[in-house]
C-alpha positions in Angstrom: -10.7 -102.8 123.7 -9.5 -106.4 123.3 -11.6 -107.4 126.3 -14.7 -105.8 124.8 -14.1 -107.7 121.6 -13.5 -110.9 123.4 -16.8 -110.5 125.2 -18.5 -110.2 121.8 -16.5 -113.1 120.4 -14.9 -111.0 117.7 -11.8 -108.9 117.0 -11.2 -105.1 117.6 -10.1 -102.6 115.0 -7.9 -99.5 115.9 -7.3 -96.6 113.5 -4.2 -94.9 114.9 -3.4 -91.3 114.0 0.2 -91.0 112.8 2.4 -90.3 115.7 0.5 -92.4 118.2 1.6 -95.8 116.9 3.7 -96.5 120.0 0.5 -96.6 122.1 -0.6 -99.7 120.3 1.1 -103.1 120.3 3.4 -103.2 117.2 2.1 -106.6 116.2 -1.4 -105.2 115.8 -0.2 -103.4 112.6 0.8 -106.6 110.9 -1.7 -109.1 112.4 -4.6 -109.8 110.1 -7.9 -110.5 111.8 -11.6 -110.9 110.8 -13.4 -107.6 111.3 -17.2 -107.9 111.1 -18.5 -105.3 108.6 -22.0 -104.7 107.2 -21.1 -106.6 104.0 -19.8 -109.5 106.1 -16.4 -110.5 107.6 -13.4 -108.8 106.1 -9.8 -109.8 106.8 -7.7 -106.7 107.6 -5.0 -105.5 109.9 -6.1 -105.2 113.6 -4.6 -101.7 113.6 -3.7 -99.2 110.8 -2.3 -95.7 110.7 -4.5 -92.9 109.5 -3.9 -89.2 108.8 -5.1 -86.6 111.4 -7.5 -85.3 108.7 -9.4 -88.6 109.2 -10.2 -88.0 112.8 -13.8 -87.0 111.9 -14.5 -90.4 110.3 -17.1 -92.3 112.1 -16.5 -96.1 112.0 -19.3 -98.5 111.9 -19.5 -101.0 114.7 -21.3 -103.9 113.1 -20.0 -106.3 115.8 -16.3 -105.6 116.0 -15.4 -102.7 118.4 -13.7 -100.1 116.2 -12.1 -96.9 117.5 -9.7 -94.1 116.5 -6.7 -93.4 118.7 -4.9 -90.1 118.8 -2.2 -89.0 121.3 -2.3 -85.4 122.5 -0.1 -83.3 124.7 -2.9 -81.7 126.7 -6.6 -81.6 127.3 -6.7 -78.3 125.5 -5.3 -80.0 122.4 -7.9 -82.7 122.7 -10.7 -80.2 123.0 -9.3 -78.3 119.9 -9.3 -81.5 117.9 -12.8 -82.5 119.1 -14.3 -79.1 118.4 -12.6 -78.9 115.0 -13.0 -82.4 113.6 -15.7 -84.4 115.2 -19.5 -84.4 114.8 -19.6 -82.8 118.3 -22.2 -85.2 119.6 -20.7 -86.8 122.7 -17.3 -86.2 124.5 -15.7 -87.9 127.4 -12.6 -87.2 129.5 -11.4 -90.0 131.7 -9.8 -88.1 134.6 -10.1 -88.0 138.4 -9.2 -84.3 138.4 -12.4 -82.4 139.0 -10.9 -79.0 137.9 -9.8 -80.7 134.7 -13.3 -82.1 134.2 -14.9 -78.7 134.8 -12.5 -77.0 132.3 -13.2 -79.8 129.8 -17.0 -79.4 130.1 -16.7 -75.6 129.7 -14.5 -75.8 126.6 -15.8 -78.8 124.6 -18.6 -78.0 122.2 -20.8 -81.1 122.9 -24.3 -81.5 124.2 -23.4 -84.7 126.0 -20.2 -84.7 128.2 -19.1 -87.5 130.5 -16.1 -89.0 132.3 -16.5 -92.6 131.0 -17.9 -94.4 128.0 -20.3 -92.4 125.8 -22.9 -95.0 124.9 -25.3 -93.6 127.6 -26.5 -91.2 124.9 -27.3 -94.0 122.5 -30.9 -95.1 122.3 -29.8 -98.7 121.7 -27.8 -98.6 125.0 -30.2 -96.5 127.0 -33.3 -98.3 125.9 -31.8 -101.7 125.2 -33.5 -101.7 121.8 -32.7 -100.4 118.3 -32.9 -96.7 117.8 -36.2 -95.6 116.3 -35.1 -92.1 115.1 -37.0 -89.1 116.1 -39.8 -91.0 117.8 -37.4 -91.9 120.6 -37.9 -88.6 122.3 -41.2 -89.9 123.7 -39.5 -92.8 125.4 -36.7 -90.8 127.1 -34.1 -90.6 124.3 -31.8 -87.6 124.9 -31.3 -85.4 121.8 -28.4 -83.2 121.3 -29.1 -79.6 122.1 -32.7 -80.0 121.4 -34.8 -76.8 121.7 -36.6 -76.4 125.0 -39.6 -74.1 125.1 -40.2 -72.1 128.2 -42.8 -69.4 128.9 -40.7 -66.6 127.4 -37.9 -68.1 125.4 -36.2 -71.1 123.7 -33.0 -72.5 125.1 -30.8 -75.6 124.7 -29.8 -78.2 127.1 -26.4 -79.9 127.8 -26.2 -83.1 129.7 -23.2 -84.2 131.9 -22.8 -87.7 133.1 -20.5 -88.9 135.9 -19.7 -92.6 136.0 -18.3 -94.3 139.1 -19.1 -97.9 138.4 -16.0 -99.4 136.5 -18.0 -102.5 135.8 -20.7 -100.7 133.8 -20.8 -102.2 130.4 -22.4 -101.4 127.1 
């Protein structure tokens, strides 16, 4: 996360679900940094604790990389949290275990599932230009479980991405 922020010449922000604080450097909770927000730069702690009820909050990435971190005991617990608290748009499991990946894909309620970063579903990343809303479909933008008409029915589509290039960047 810090490397991503350094590449953007900014600082990262981490929202840490209570109980996962040990996964983040202790100094990050007291270190105040400039976080780029829509209203301009704001000085705030690099990391702060949040309640598990806030897992569904989507943070704005004006320029500063901003994520939420939660530690879980199992992939099943992660899937349960994802299915229960997220907007269910894109999910990713970083694991070399193919059986674990298959079980994750089967259990997670997301139209876009991968094994690396999730920006590949973002029109800004995929098209290297700002998202244009619904008009993006005509230029290859993937839409979550969009209806697909066939001769006799309507069905939905799920997309699965496998990344093997560790140097692939946003």
